[in-house]
N, C-alpha and C positions, 0 to 999 in steps of 0.2 A: 504494500500500500504506500509506504513512505518512499520507496524506490520510484514508483510511478509518479507520485506527487512532486518529488524533487526533480526528476528528469523532465517533466512537463513544465517546470518553472512555477508551479503553484506554491511549493514550499521552498524557501531559499534561506538556509542557515549558514553562518560562517563555517568554513571547513574546520577551523580551530575548535569550535564548539562540538561539531560532530565527531571529530577525531578524539577529543577529550572524553566525550560520552562513550565512545566505543572502548577506549582504554579503561575507563571506569567500570564498564559492564564486565569486561574480561577480568579486571581486578576483583570485583565483587564475587564473580563466579568461582574464581580460584580460591579466594579467602573462604568462601562457603564450603569448599572441599576440606579445608583445614579446620575451620571452626563453624560447624553447621548452625547457622542462626535462621536461615530461611528454610523452613520445613513445611509451611502451609502456603498454598496457592503459588507454588513454584512456577506453574504454567503462566501465571499472570506476569511475573517478573521476566520470564523468558519471552513472553509476548512483547513487553515493553522494550527489552533489549533488541528484539527483532526489528522494531521500528527504528531504533537508533542505527543499527547495522544497515538497514535499507537505505538510510540517508548516505551512509558511507559508500555503498556500492554505486549510488547515483553519480558520484563524482567521476567514475570511470566512463559513464555514458555521456555525461554532459559535455565533456571535452571533445566529443566527436563532432558536434555542431551539425547534426544531420537534419534533413527536412522532416516534417511531422510524420509522414507515412513511413519513412525509413526508420525514424526513431521508434515508432510503435513496434515495428518488426524487430528492431535491435533490442528493445526493452523485453519483448516476449522471449527472444532467443537467449538473452543474457539471463533472465530469470530461470528459464528451464535449465540452462547450462550450470548455473550456481546450484540449483537443486540436485541435478545429476551428480555434480562434483561432491556435494555433501553426502549424498546417499552412497556414492562409491567409497568414500572414506569410512563411513559407518559400517557398510557391509564388509569391508576388509578388516576393520579393527574389532568389531563386535564379537566375532567368534573367539578371538584370542583373549579379549577382555573377559568374556564369559568364563573361559577355562581358567584364567588366572585370578579371578575376582576374590577367591577365598585364601589365596596364598599370601604369606608374609611379604614376598617380593612385591606383589601388586600393591598391597596396603602401604608399604614403606617406600619402596623405590619409585613406583609409578605414581601412586596417588599423592603421598605426602611430599616427596622431593620434586615430583613433576609440578605439583600445584605451587610449591614454594618458588620454583624457577619462574613459573608464569606470573606469580605475584610480583617478583622483582622486575621482570620485563615490563609488565603492565604499569607498575609504579613509575618506572623510567619513562615509558611512553606517555603516561598522563602528565608528568612534570614537564616533559619537552613540549607537549602540545598545549596544555592549559596555561602555562606560564611563559611560553616561548623561550625556554632555557635549553641550550645545547649541553648535553652531558658528555664530557670528553670520553671518547672510545665507544659510546653507546650507539652512535650512528651506524656502526657495522651491523647492529641488530635491528634497530628501528631508524631508518633514514629520516633526516629533517625535511 
């Protein structure tokens, strides 16, 4: 929904706000893996995060400056492509995650340390975008 609204120019937020919101959503999700505080209506938070991420995807299409008809086709193709990409990752990873879910390796190495790494990266990403501060050496992970 927000992807369509942003690409069509109906919603236009500064990229700094959108990128900060995306970083914050990733940070909250990773922190929730470490310290579960969101345990009710998780779908509602995921829905809100989806709106923010849709605005982020829009920037990829807006730069194309296509005519309306071509933009509609590109919007549809892009949306389908993103969904197929996400499904491919889930289909590839889910069986392995299901098999490992009760192992100590998964709980410690994947969930805890992986979430902690994501927290650090998302915090850096948020600081860079929200406050326009370049973190030395961090641009190799998250470009300015």
